[in-house]
C-alpha positions as CSV (number, residue, x, y, z in Angstrom):
1,M,-30.6,35.5,-2.6
2,M,-30.2,31.8,-2.5
3,A,-26.7,31.9,-4.0
4,R,-25.4,34.0,-1.1
5,F,-26.2,31.4,1.5
6,M,-26.1,28.1,-0.5
7,A,-23.6,28.5,-3.3
8,P,-21.6,31.8,-2.8
9,T,-19.5,31.2,-5.9
10,R,-22.6,31.8,-8.0
11,Y,-23.5,35.3,-9.0
12,G,-26.4,36.6,-11.1
13,V,-26.1,38.7,-14.2
14,R,-27.0,41.9,-12.1
15,T,-24.4,41.1,-9.4
16,L,-21.1,40.9,-11.4
17,R,-18.3,41.5,-9.0
18,S,-14.6,42.0,-9.3
19,P,-12.3,39.0,-9.2
20,G,-11.0,38.1,-5.8
21,E,-13.9,39.7,-3.9
22,K,-14.9,37.9,-0.7
23,Q,-17.7,35.5,-1.5
24,T,-18.9,34.4,2.0
25,A,-19.6,37.9,3.5
26,G,-22.6,37.7,5.7
27,V,-22.6,33.9,5.8
28,Y,-22.6,32.5,9.4
29,D,-23.6,28.9,8.8
30,S,-22.1,26.7,6.1
31,T,-24.4,23.7,6.5
32,A,-26.3,24.3,3.2
33,I,-23.0,25.0,1.3
34,Y,-21.5,21.8,2.6
35,A,-24.7,19.8,1.9
36,G,-25.1,21.0,-1.6
37,D,-21.4,20.4,-2.4
38,L,-21.5,16.9,-0.9
39,A,-24.7,15.9,-2.7
40,A,-23.4,17.2,-6.0
41,N,-20.1,15.3,-5.7
42,F,-22.0,12.2,-4.8
43,I,-24.3,12.4,-7.8
44,T,-21.4,13.2,-10.1
45,G,-19.3,10.3,-8.8
46,N,-22.1,7.8,-9.2
47,T,-23.4,8.9,-12.7
48,M,-20.2,9.8,-14.6
49,N,-17.2,8.4,-12.7
50,P,-14.1,8.6,-14.9
51,A,-12.9,5.3,-13.3
52,T,-15.8,3.4,-14.9
53,M,-17.3,3.0,-18.3
54,W,-20.5,4.9,-17.4
55,F,-22.2,4.6,-20.7
56,D,-22.5,1.8,-23.3
57,P,-23.4,2.5,-27.0
58,Y,-25.1,-0.3,-28.9
59,M,-27.1,-1.1,-32.0
60,S,-30.0,-3.5,-32.3
61,D,-30.6,-6.2,-34.8
62,A,-33.8,-6.9,-36.7
63,N,-35.2,-8.7,-33.7
64,G,-34.6,-5.8,-31.4
65,K,-31.7,-7.5,-29.6
66,R,-28.3,-6.1,-29.1
67,R,-25.8,-6.8,-31.8
68,K,-22.8,-8.8,-30.6
69,D,-20.6,-8.7,-33.6
70,A,-17.9,-6.4,-35.2
71,V,-20.4,-3.4,-34.9
72,A,-20.6,-3.9,-31.1
73,E,-16.8,-4.1,-30.8
74,W,-16.4,-1.0,-32.9
75,L,-18.9,0.9,-30.7
76,E,-17.0,-0.2,-27.6
77,E,-13.7,0.9,-29.1
78,S,-15.1,4.3,-30.1
79,R,-16.5,4.7,-26.5
80,D,-13.1,3.9,-25.1
81,R,-11.5,6.6,-27.3
82,M,-14.2,9.1,-26.3
83,M,-13.7,8.2,-22.6
84,A,-10.0,8.8,-22.9
85,Q,-10.5,12.2,-24.5
86,L,-13.1,13.2,-21.8
87,A,-10.6,12.3,-19.1
88,N,-7.9,14.4,-20.8
89,S,-10.3,17.4,-21.0
90,L,-11.9,19.5,-18.3
91,Y,-15.1,17.6,-18.6
92,Y,-15.3,16.0,-15.1
93,A,-14.3,19.2,-13.4
94,E,-16.8,21.3,-15.3
95,A,-19.5,18.7,-15.0
96,S,-19.0,18.6,-11.2
97,E,-19.4,22.4,-11.1
98,S,-22.5,22.3,-13.1
99,M,-24.0,19.7,-10.8
100,I,-24.0,22.3,-8.0
101,D,-26.3,24.5,-10.1
102,Y,-28.5,21.5,-11.0
103,L,-29.1,20.4,-7.4
104,V,-29.2,23.8,-5.6
105,F,-30.9,26.0,-8.2
106,G,-32.5,23.3,-10.5
107,T,-31.0,24.5,-13.8
108,H,-27.5,24.1,-15.2
109,S,-25.7,24.6,-18.5
110,L,-22.6,22.7,-19.9
111,I,-21.2,23.5,-23.3
112,G,-19.2,20.9,-25.3
113,E,-17.2,21.4,-28.5
114,E,-13.8,20.6,-30.0
115,A,-10.9,22.5,-28.4
116,P,-9.9,25.5,-30.4
117,A,-6.7,25.5,-32.4
118,L,-3.9,27.3,-30.4
119,P,-1.9,29.9,-32.4
120,N,1.4,28.5,-31.1
121,Q,0.6,24.9,-31.9
122,D,0.1,23.0,-35.1
123,K,-1.8,19.9,-33.9
124,G,-3.2,17.7,-36.6
125,G,-6.2,15.4,-36.1
126,F,-8.6,15.6,-33.3
127,R,-7.7,18.5,-30.9
128,G,-9.6,17.2,-27.9
129,Y,-12.8,18.3,-26.2
130,Y,-13.5,21.7,-24.7
131,W,-16.2,21.9,-21.9
132,H,-17.4,24.9,-20.1
133,A,-20.0,25.1,-17.3
134,D,-21.8,28.4,-17.1
135,R,-22.8,29.6,-13.6
136,I,-26.4,30.1,-12.8
137,G,-27.4,33.7,-13.6
138,R,-24.8,33.9,-16.4
139,F,-27.0,32.2,-19.0
140,A,-30.5,32.5,-20.3
141,I,-32.3,29.6,-21.9
142,S,-35.5,29.0,-23.9
143,E,-37.4,25.9,-25.0
144,G,-38.3,24.5,-28.4
145,P,-41.6,23.0,-29.5
146,D,-40.6,19.6,-28.0
147,G,-40.0,21.1,-24.5
148,M,-36.2,20.7,-24.8
149,V,-33.9,23.6,-24.4
150,D,-32.8,24.8,-27.9
151,T,-31.6,28.4,-27.1
152,N,-28.8,29.4,-24.8
153,Y,-27.5,33.0,-24.3
154,R,-24.3,33.1,-22.3
155,L,-22.6,36.1,-20.7
156,F,-18.8,36.5,-20.4
157,R,-16.8,39.3,-18.8
158,G,-13.2,39.8,-19.6
159,A,-10.5,42.3,-20.6
160,A,-11.1,43.9,-24.0
161,R,-7.6,42.8,-25.2
162,T,-8.4,39.2,-24.3
163,F,-11.5,39.1,-26.5
164,A,-9.5,40.9,-29.3
165,A,-6.8,38.3,-29.1
166,R,-9.5,35.5,-29.4
167,F,-11.6,37.0,-32.2
168,G,-9.2,39.3,-33.9
169,L,-8.8,43.0,-33.3
170,E,-10.2,43.8,-36.8
171,N,-13.5,42.1,-35.8
172,M,-14.1,44.2,-32.7
173,S,-16.2,47.4,-32.7
174,D,-14.7,50.8,-33.3
175,G,-15.2,51.7,-29.6
176,V,-13.3,48.6,-28.4
177,R,-10.5,49.2,-30.9
178,A,-10.1,52.8,-29.8
179,Q,-10.1,51.7,-26.1
180,I,-7.4,49.2,-26.8
181,A,-5.3,51.7,-28.7
182,N,-5.7,54.5,-26.1
183,Q,-5.9,52.5,-22.8
184,G,-4.2,49.2,-23.5
185,G,-7.4,47.1,-23.4
186,D,-7.3,46.2,-19.7
187,R,-10.8,47.6,-19.0
188,F,-13.4,44.8,-18.6
189,M,-16.2,44.4,-21.1
190,D,-19.2,42.0,-21.5
191,M,-19.6,39.6,-24.4
192,I,-22.7,37.5,-25.2
193,H,-22.6,34.2,-26.9
194,A,-25.9,33.4,-28.5
195,I,-26.7,29.8,-29.5
196,E,-30.1,29.3,-31.1
197,P,-31.7,27.4,-34.0
198,R,-31.1,29.0,-37.4
199,P,-34.3,29.1,-39.6
200,M,-34.2,27.1,-42.8
201,G,-34.5,30.3,-44.9
202,E,-31.4,31.8,-43.3
203,Q,-29.1,28.8,-43.9
204,R,-26.8,30.0,-46.6
205,R,-25.4,27.7,-49.2
206,G,-21.7,28.0,-49.9
207,S,-20.9,29.2,-46.3
208,L,-20.1,26.3,-44.1
209,A,-20.4,28.1,-40.8
210,K,-23.6,30.0,-41.7
211,S,-25.3,26.9,-43.2
212,M,-25.3,25.0,-39.9
213,P,-28.7,24.4,-38.3
214,I,-27.5,26.0,-35.1
215,T,-26.4,29.6,-34.9
216,S,-23.4,30.7,-32.9
217,A,-22.9,34.4,-32.6
218,W,-20.6,36.5,-30.3
219,V,-22.0,40.0,-29.7
220,E,-20.6,42.9,-27.7
221,R,-23.2,43.6,-25.0
222,E,-22.8,47.3,-24.9
223,S,-22.5,48.1,-28.6
224,K,-24.6,45.2,-29.9
225,H,-21.8,44.6,-32.5
226,V,-21.6,41.1,-33.9
227,V,-17.9,40.1,-33.5
228,K,-18.2,36.5,-34.9
229,E,-20.9,34.4,-36.4
230,G,-20.6,30.6,-37.0
231,G,-22.6,27.5,-36.3
232,Y,-22.9,24.0,-35.0
233,S,-24.3,20.9,-36.6
234,R,-26.2,20.1,-33.4
235,F,-27.1,22.0,-30.2
236,P,-23.9,22.0,-28.1
237,S,-25.4,22.7,-24.7
238,A,-26.6,20.2,-22.2
239,N,-29.3,21.9,-20.0
240,S,-31.2,19.8,-17.5
241,R,-33.9,21.0,-15.1
242,Y,-34.2,19.2,-11.7
243,R,-37.9,19.8,-11.4
244,K,-39.9,22.2,-13.6
245,T,-43.1,23.9,-12.5
246,P,-45.7,23.8,-15.3
247,G,-45.5,27.0,-17.3
248,E,-41.9,27.8,-16.3
249,V,-38.7,27.4,-18.3
250,Y,-36.2,27.2,-15.5
251,G,-36.1,24.4,-13.0
252,R,-36.2,24.4,-9.2
253,G,-33.7,22.4,-7.2
254,R,-33.3,21.0,-3.7
255,G,-32.1,24.4,-2.6
256,E,-35.7,25.6,-3.0
257,I,-36.7,23.2,-0.2
258,A,-33.7,23.9,2.0
259,F,-33.6,27.7,1.7
260,P,-36.2,28.5,4.5
261,D,-34.1,26.5,7.0
262,T,-30.9,27.9,5.5
263,R,-32.0,31.6,5.9
264,T,-33.4,30.9,9.4
265,G,-30.2,29.1,10.5
266,N,-28.0,31.8,9.1
267,R,-29.8,34.5,11.1
268,A,-29.9,32.3,14.2
269,M,-26.1,31.7,14.0
270,Q,-25.6,35.5,13.6
271,M,-27.5,36.1,16.7
272,S,-25.7,33.3,18.6
273,F,-22.4,34.9,17.6
274,E,-23.5,38.2,18.9
275,D,-24.6,36.7,22.2
276,W,-21.3,34.7,22.3
277,S,-19.4,38.0,21.9
278,L,-21.4,39.6,24.7
279,K,-20.7,36.7,27.0
280,I,-17.0,36.6,26.2
281,R,-16.5,40.3,26.5
282,P,-19.7,41.7,28.1
283,P,-20.4,45.5,28.4
284,V,-19.4,47.0,31.7
285,L,-21.8,48.9,33.9
286,T,-20.4,51.7,36.1
287,R,-22.0,53.9,38.7
288,H,-22.1,57.6,37.6
289,D,-18.8,59.3,38.5
290,S,-17.4,56.2,40.1
291,V,-14.6,55.6,37.6
292,I,-11.7,58.0,37.8
293,G,-10.2,58.3,34.4
294,S,-11.2,55.5,31.9
295,L,-11.8,51.8,32.1
296,R,-8.8,49.7,31.0
297,L,-10.3,46.4,29.8
298,V,-6.9,44.7,29.2
299,P,-5.2,42.0,31.2
300,G,-3.5,43.6,34.2
301,G,-5.0,47.0,33.5
302,N,-5.5,49.4,36.4
303,T,-8.7,51.3,36.8
304,S,-9.3,53.7,39.7
305,V,-12.8,53.8,41.1
306,R,-14.7,55.5,43.9
307,T,-16.3,52.8,46.0
308,V,-18.2,55.3,48.3
309,G,-17.8,53.0,51.2
310,G,-19.2,50.0,49.4
311,P,-17.7,47.0,47.6
312,P,-16.1,47.7,44.2
313,S,-18.8,45.6,42.5
314,D,-21.3,48.3,43.4
315,S,-19.3,50.7,41.2
316,V,-18.2,48.5,38.3
317,Q,-19.7,45.2,37.2
318,A,-20.2,43.2,34.0
319,F,-23.6,43.2,32.2
320,Q,-25.3,39.8,32.3
321,T,-27.3,39.2,29.1
322,G,-29.6,36.5,30.6
323,S,-29.7,34.6,27.3
324,H,-30.1,30.8,27.0
325,P,-27.7,29.5,24.4
326,E,-28.8,25.9,24.9
327,V,-32.2,26.8,23.3
328,S,-30.5,28.1,20.2
329,Q,-28.3,25.0,20.0
330,I,-31.3,22.7,20.0
331,M,-33.0,24.8,17.4
332,M,-29.9,24.9,15.2
333,A,-29.5,21.1,15.4
334,D,-33.1,20.7,14.1
335,I,-32.5,23.3,11.3
336,R,-29.3,21.7,10.2
337,A,-31.0,18.3,10.2
338,G,-33.7,19.7,7.9
339,I,-31.1,21.1,5.5
340,N,-29.2,17.8,5.4
341,R,-32.5,15.9,4.7
342,A,-33.2,18.2,1.8
343,F,-29.9,17.2,0.2
344,Y,-30.0,13.5,1.4
345,V,-26.8,14.3,3.4
346,D,-28.0,12.4,6.5
347,Q,-28.3,9.2,4.4
348,L,-25.0,9.8,2.7
349,I,-23.1,10.4,6.0
350,A,-24.8,7.4,7.6
351,L,-23.5,5.2,4.7
352,M,-20.0,6.6,4.9
353,E,-19.8,6.1,8.6
354,V,-20.9,2.4,8.5
355,Q,-18.6,0.0,10.3
356,K,-18.1,-3.6,9.1
357,T,-19.3,-4.9,12.4
358,E,-22.6,-3.0,12.1
359,M,-23.7,-4.0,8.6
360,T,-23.0,-6.8,6.2
361,A,-22.0,-6.1,2.6
362,F,-25.4,-7.2,1.4
363,E,-27.2,-4.8,3.8
364,Y,-24.9,-2.0,2.8
365,A,-25.6,-2.6,-0.9
366,K,-29.4,-2.6,-0.2
367,K,-29.2,0.7,1.6
368,I,-27.2,2.2,-1.3
369,E,-29.8,0.8,-3.7
370,L,-32.6,2.3,-1.7
371,L,-31.0,5.7,-1.8
372,F,-30.5,5.4,-5.6
373,R,-34.2,4.4,-6.0
374,I,-35.2,7.5,-4.0
375,L,-33.3,9.6,-6.6
376,G,-34.8,7.6,-9.4
377,P,-37.7,9.9,-10.4
378,V,-35.5,12.9,-11.1
379,Y,-32.6,10.7,-12.4
380,A,-34.7,9.5,-15.3
381,N,-35.1,13.1,-16.6
382,F,-31.4,13.8,-15.7
383,E,-30.3,10.8,-17.8
384,H,-32.4,12.0,-20.8
385,S,-31.8,15.7,-20.7
386,F,-28.2,15.8,-19.5
387,L,-26.2,12.5,-19.7
388,G,-27.8,11.6,-23.0
389,E,-27.1,15.1,-24.4
390,V,-23.5,15.0,-23.2
391,V,-22.9,11.7,-24.9
392,D,-24.6,12.9,-28.1
393,I,-22.5,16.1,-28.1
394,A,-19.2,14.2,-27.5
395,W,-20.0,11.6,-30.1
396,Q,-20.9,14.3,-32.7
397,V,-17.8,16.3,-32.0
398,G,-15.7,13.1,-32.1
399,M,-17.1,12.0,-35.5
400,E,-16.6,15.5,-37.0
401,G,-13.1,15.7,-35.6
402,G,-11.9,12.3,-36.8
403,L,-11.6,10.7,-33.3
404,F,-13.0,7.3,-34.2
405,S,-11.7,4.6,-36.6
406,D,-13.6,3.6,-39.7
407,P,-16.7,1.5,-38.8
408,P,-16.9,-2.1,-40.1
409,E,-18.9,-3.0,-43.2
410,E,-21.6,-4.7,-41.1
411,I,-22.7,-1.2,-39.9
412,Y,-24.3,-0.6,-43.3
413,E,-26.7,-3.5,-42.5
414,T,-28.2,-1.5,-39.7
415,D,-30.5,1.5,-39.7
416,G,-27.7,3.7,-38.4
417,T,-29.4,4.3,-35.0
418,I,-26.9,4.2,-32.1
419,E,-28.6,3.7,-28.7
420,V,-27.0,4.4,-25.3
421,E,-27.4,2.6,-22.0
422,F,-25.9,4.1,-18.9
423,N,-23.9,1.9,-16.6
424,N,-23.8,3.6,-13.3
425,P,-25.0,2.6,-9.8
426,I,-28.1,4.7,-10.0
427,A,-29.1,3.3,-13.4
428,R,-28.4,-0.2,-12.2
429,A,-30.4,0.3,-9.1
430,Q,-33.4,1.2,-11.2
431,K,-33.0,-2.1,-13.1
432,A,-31.9,-4.3,-10.2
433,G,-35.5,-5.4,-9.7
434,D,-35.3,-7.5,-12.9
435,V,-32.5,-9.6,-11.5
436,E,-34.1,-9.8,-8.1
437,A,-37.3,-11.0,-9.8
438,I,-35.4,-13.7,-11.6
439,Q,-33.6,-14.9,-8.5
440,L,-36.8,-15.0,-6.4
441,A,-38.7,-16.8,-9.2
442,I,-36.0,-19.5,-9.4
443,N,-36.0,-19.9,-5.6
444,D,-39.7,-20.3,-5.6
445,M,-39.6,-22.8,-8.4
446,A,-36.9,-25.0,-6.8
447,P,-39.2,-27.0,-4.5
448,L,-41.7,-27.5,-7.3
449,A,-38.9,-28.7,-9.6
450,E,-38.4,-31.7,-7.3
451,I,-41.9,-32.8,-8.2
452,D,-41.8,-31.9,-11.9
453,P,-38.5,-30.8,-13.3
454,S,-40.2,-29.8,-16.6
455,I,-41.4,-26.5,-15.1
456,F,-38.0,-25.0,-15.9
457,D,-38.8,-25.5,-19.6
458,R,-40.8,-22.3,-19.3
459,L,-37.5,-20.3,-18.7
460,D,-35.6,-18.9,-21.6
461,M,-32.0,-19.4,-20.3
462,D,-30.5,-17.2,-23.0
463,G,-33.0,-14.5,-22.2
464,L,-32.1,-14.7,-18.5
465,V,-28.4,-14.5,-19.2
466,D,-28.9,-11.5,-21.5
467,T,-31.0,-9.7,-18.9
468,I,-28.4,-10.3,-16.1
469,F,-25.5,-9.2,-18.4
470,D,-27.4,-6.0,-19.4
471,V,-28.2,-5.1,-15.8
472,R,-24.7,-5.8,-14.5
473,G,-23.1,-4.0,-17.4
474,V,-21.0,-6.9,-18.7
475,P,-19.0,-5.5,-21.7
476,A,-19.5,-6.9,-25.2
477,K,-15.8,-7.9,-25.4
478,A,-16.5,-10.4,-22.5
479,Q,-19.5,-11.9,-24.3
480,R,-19.7,-14.3,-27.3
481,G,-21.8,-13.4,-30.3
482,E,-24.8,-15.4,-31.3
483,D,-22.9,-17.0,-34.2
484,E,-20.1,-18.1,-31.8
485,V,-22.6,-19.5,-29.3
486,A,-24.4,-21.4,-32.1
487,Q,-21.0,-22.8,-33.3
488,I,-20.0,-23.9,-29.8
489,R,-23.3,-25.6,-29.2
490,Q,-23.1,-27.4,-32.6
491,Q,-19.6,-28.6,-31.7
492,R,-20.8,-29.7,-28.3
493,A,-23.8,-31.6,-29.8
494,Q,-21.5,-33.2,-32.4
495,Q,-19.1,-34.3,-29.7
496,A,-21.9,-35.7,-27.6
497,Q,-23.2,-37.6,-30.7
498,E,-19.7,-39.0,-31.4
499,Q,-19.3,-40.1,-27.7
500,Q,-22.7,-41.8,-27.9
501,M,-21.7,-43.6,-31.0
502,M,-18.4,-44.7,-29.5
503,A,-20.3,-45.8,-26.4
504,E,-22.7,-47.9,-28.5
505,A,-19.8,-49.3,-30.5
506,G,-18.0,-50.2,-27.2
507,A,-21.2,-51.9,-26.0
508,V,-21.4,-54.0,-29.2
509,A,-17.7,-54.9,-29.0
510,E,-18.1,-55.9,-25.4
511,G,-21.0,-58.1,-26.3
512,L,-19.1,-59.7,-29.1
513,N,-16.2,-60.4,-26.7
514,K,-18.6,-62.1,-24.3
515,T,-20.2,-64.3,-27.0
516,A,-16.9,-65.2,-28.8
517,P,-15.9,-68.1,-26.3
518,M,-19.4,-69.5,-26.6
519,V,-19.4,-69.5,-30.4
520,S,-15.9,-71.1,-30.4
521,A,-17.0,-73.9,-28.0
522,L,-20.1,-74.6,-30.0
523,S,-18.0,-74.8,-33.2
524,D,-15.6,-77.2,-31.6
525,A,-18.5,-79.4,-30.6
526,G,-19.8,-79.5,-34.1
527,V,-23.0,-77.8,-33.2
528,G,-22.8,-74.9,-35.6
529,G,-23.5,-75.2,-39.3
């Protein structure tokens, strides 16, 4: 029901329709459709914008600090390669589509794997990424013991010959092969792709595909025939839930909040259009037997009437509905405002319409930051269950496909754990309080430092700089490593020491120059020795 009025491109499993069928039938108000699409694009653009390095992989040293050595540079190089491959794939288009399901319905699914080898191309090395967003209602998920989604059943509909070309005609069921032989294979059929954990006892040795910890099986829905069975080394699906009611598996999105107003507004607009039609072309009332022939309701039409001695308006007149459209306009304005509030659209539009004369850059940044902090509670889960999963999937696929260069020898000194920090406006807004706290503390300490400058000894300047660099997302390539910093400081100290020695030598020499005439005069006078 929600999909019809809030995201018409989404259809459930039980409402599979033919391609090209009209999707907006019965929709009279598009406020919710526009609001959901705008909010989804805003979230996508501010969490995984292809124009920015929106994630940062790193490793920690023994002290828990980020490594700033060859390992960090290799991680950045690998990230850059991965970002380039993501941009060359359908990732950003598919991720944007899945965000509509996430915001409106509360649950989405995005599958990531290496692109399949094409039969007419012999491409060596990494073939690139393949991403596919499944529409809500076309997939079924289940949770594992840790509460994370570990099972995903996906439904596909297509021509039988298309599936036969993909999986091989010999792998299809007898019924499908007969259909293709007799009818050409243009009839549509349903295929289910099952992705679920494979029990340890079923992991077969000697079979690479069937020894994987994650099962991948393609099954004909009607015949239950297994067309292909394979596997993944990790779960390839990123499934995030906007908000999850305890005891439920699927999430609930902002559409759950906006749907009552959406349904009411759609019905109100339908009634308004009906009233509008009556006012533009109202029904005509005629006195019994007053019209000779039939009414001609066309411009310039001629209709003969019997007036019976009275004016023509007594025989023929338009029906007045007596409605008050201004009332419905006021109500629709309130309904639309409620829908926009549910998707934060009123705040987004207010920010987009800001003029330079109305707000300074600082005030604008603060308003953006406030909006991001409002999104913060759900963003934390989104970062963990979606963005983190996407990066893990892409990294695993890249490692297995040979996308990255060989790591440096220093990586064997680590525990092998790669951590990820997300560098997007929403993530930075959550951490902006650290930088603000530093700035406010220094401002508060400045007057006290005039009395006792030693109070700044309490501040760890290196720690302050590291915190600011981390919050602002300064790349490792733009930072010096700890060894380089120590060497520079040692050289600076040595130069300062040499300058001090030269200054002291200069002072001694100057003193000797001043005493030399006196010593000479005393010597001439015979005073010395």
